[in-house]
N, C-alpha and C positions, 0 to 999 in steps of 0.2 A: 785520702790525701796523706802524703808522707810528711814525717816530722821535718825533713830537710826543706821541702817546698814551703811548708808553713813558716818555718824559721826565717827563710829568705824574704818572705813578704811581711814579716813583723818588724815594726819600728819600735824604738825605745818608747815605752809608755803606751804602746798600742795593745789593745786587748786581742785575745785570740779570735773573737768574733769578727773584729775589723780586719784582721789579717786574712781570714777566710774570704771575706768580701773582696779584698784587693786581689787575691789569688784568682777568684772566679772571674773577675772582670778581665784580668790579663789573659786568662785562658780563652774566654770568649773572643777577645780581640785576635788572638793567634789563630783560632779556628776559622774566623771570618776571613782573615787574610789569606789562608790557605785554600779555602773552598769558594770564595766569592767569584773568582774567574770561571770556575766550573759551573757555578750556578748561573752566571750571566750567559754562558754559551748555551746551556740547556734552555734558558728562558727565551733566548733569541730564536733558537730552532723551533721551539714551541709556537712562538708568535708567527714565525714565517709559515709554518704548516697550517696555522689557523686562518691565514689570509684567504678570503673567498675566491673560488675559481670563477673567473669571469669569462664572458663570451670572447673578449679580446685575447685573453690568455690561451684559450683553447685554439683560437684562430692562429695565433703566433706559433703555437706548438705544431699545428697542422702544416704551416708553411715550412717549418724546419724539417718535419718528417718527409714532406713532399720533396724537398731539395735533396734529401738523402736517399730518395727512391723508395721510401717506405709508404707506398700509396694507400694500402689498406689501413694502416695506422693513421695516416693523414685524414682519410675519409672519416674515420671515427671521431677525430678531433674537430673536423669541420661540422659534423652533425651535432656534436655536443655544443658547439658555439651557436648553432641554429636553435637548439632547444632553449638556450638561455636568452637568445635574442632572435625572435621570429623575423625581424626585418634586417638581418645582417646580410646585405646584398653581396658583399665580397665572399662570404662563406658559401653562399649558394653557387657563386661563380666557380670557386675552387672545387667544390664537390662535383659540379657538372663536368669540369675539365678532367677529373679523375674517372668519372663514369664513362666519358668518351674514350678512355683508354682500355676499358674492361670489356667483359663479355656481355655487359648490359648497357651498351652505348645509348640506346633510346632513352634511358633514364636521364641522360645528360640534358636532353631537350627540356624536360620539366624543370630542372634546376636553373638552366640558363634563362628560361622564360620567367621563372619566379624572380630571379635577380632583376630582370628588366621591369617586371610589374611593380617591384618595390622602388626601383630607381629608373625612371624612364629616360634618364640622361646618362646611363651607365654605358659608355662607349665600348669598354672592354667586353661587356656581356654580349652586345650586338655582334662584335667581331668574332667572339668565341662561338656563338650560335651559327654565324655565317660559315666559319671554318668547318663546323660539324656537318652542315648541310653539303658543303663542297667536298669534303674529304671522306666522310663516313657514309653519306648518302649521295654518291656521285652523280645521280641523275636529278637531284633536286637543286639545280642551279638557280632557278627562279627564286626560291626561298633564300638561298645564299645571297643573291644579289639584293634582295629586299633588306636583308640585315646589313650588308655593307653600305648600302645607300643611306640607311638610317645612321650608321656610324659616321660617314663623312659629313652628314648634316650637323653632327655634334662636334666633329673634329676634322677640319678640312686640311690639316697639315700632315696626315699620316700617309706616307708613301706606300706602305704595305697594303692599306685598304684599297687605294687606287689600283695597285697592281693586281690585287685579288679580283677586283671588278673586271679588269681587262682579261684576266685568266678565265673567268666564268663566261664572258662573252665569246672568247675564242673557242671555249669548250662547246658552246651552243652553236658554233659556226656563224656567229653574228660579228664578223671581223670588223666591219665598219664601226660598230659601237665600241669595240675594244680599243681602237687607236687613240681617241682622246684621253682615255683614262691611263693608258700606258705612258703617253706623253706627259700627263699631269704628274705621274709618279716621278718621271725623270726631271721635271721642272723643280721638284722638291729636292731630289738627290740625283745629280747627273751621273753618279757612279753606281747607281743601283742596278746591278746586272740582271736580276730577274725581269725587270720591266723591259729591258732591251730584247729579251727573248720573246716576250709576248708581242712587243711592237714589231719586231722583225717577222714574226709568224703572221701577224695580221696584214702587214704590207704585202707579203708574198702571196697570201690567199686572195687579197683584193686586187692584185696586179698593179698596185699603186707604187711602182718602183721609183719613179722620179720624185714623188712626194717623200718616199722613204729616204732617198739620197739627201734631199734638202734637210729633212729632220735630223738625220745622223750628222750632217755637216754642222748643224747648230750645236748638237751635243759635243762634237769633237772640238768645237771652238771654246767650249767651257773646260773640258779636260779630255785627255786621250784615253779612251776606253776600248779595250780589245774587241768587245762585241759590236761596238759601233762601226769599227773598221771592217769586221767580218761581214756584217749584214750590208754594209755599203758595197762591199765587193760582190756579194750575191746579187744585189740590185743591179749593179753595172753589168753583170753577166746576163741577167734577164733582158737587159736592154741591148745586148750584143756589143757592149763596149768593153772589149777584152783589155785594152790598154789601160783604161781607168781602173779596172779590176786588179791589174798587176800593180798599179800604184798603191792600191789599198793593201795588197799583199806585202809589198816592201815595207810599208809603214807598220803593218801588223807584226812582221817578223821581228821588229825591234822591241815589241812589248810582250808578245806571246808566240813563241816559235811553234808550239804544238798546234795552236789555232791557225797560224799562218800556213802550216802544212795542209790543213784541211781545206783552206781556201785555194791553195795552189793545185791540189788534186782536182778540185772543181773546175779551175781555169784550164788545166791541161786536158780535161775531158770535154771541154767546150770546142766545138768545131768553128 
């Protein structure tokens, strides 16, 4: 300690020992003021790193990785979530969805079924398993239909599930069965174009052209959809009503010129 520092902290009548005590106290206060913010940051970082890694945190990380296209990393995160929580149904679903994309797609079935066994009302898992059977095992339409039927028993408002059922029935050449499910999808969303494709295909295959026209009229009364006009035109042509088909063409030209050209070619080719 310098004589100057000691002198500055000495008061008249104050001993050298007391001056040293005052100096030390002020020195400690100055040091604390300088280093307290640094200490606080270090403590905060240490506390954060000490937080336990939970199943939910791994699941959340997996979702972020999946959204970035880092599927292998995401798979690792979902599996860690499952290790921490054996009944984490959503983690099984996400892991299954990634397996469905890989060279081991059959592993997806186990994960989807595990999610369903944990939560028998897990609609998304039934749909995912149905999609797998439909898209990855394209001859397994019966299994896909079973999954979709289970899904609509749990959620009767999902247009995509009804469309998927219609698609499977059409793929099985059971066109009559496809029609009501495609119609149901359109009752939920009149602008849902994939359902129009399945409905139009089913009407054409069953030869129910008048019924098709009536159904498409109902849809067009709700909103003007290009596919409804197109398939109406096709139905009129099958009934040899070229004039009505031309009317559909004129209406279609206002909303989708390219699609209208397709109908016009069919009309021109009709004798």
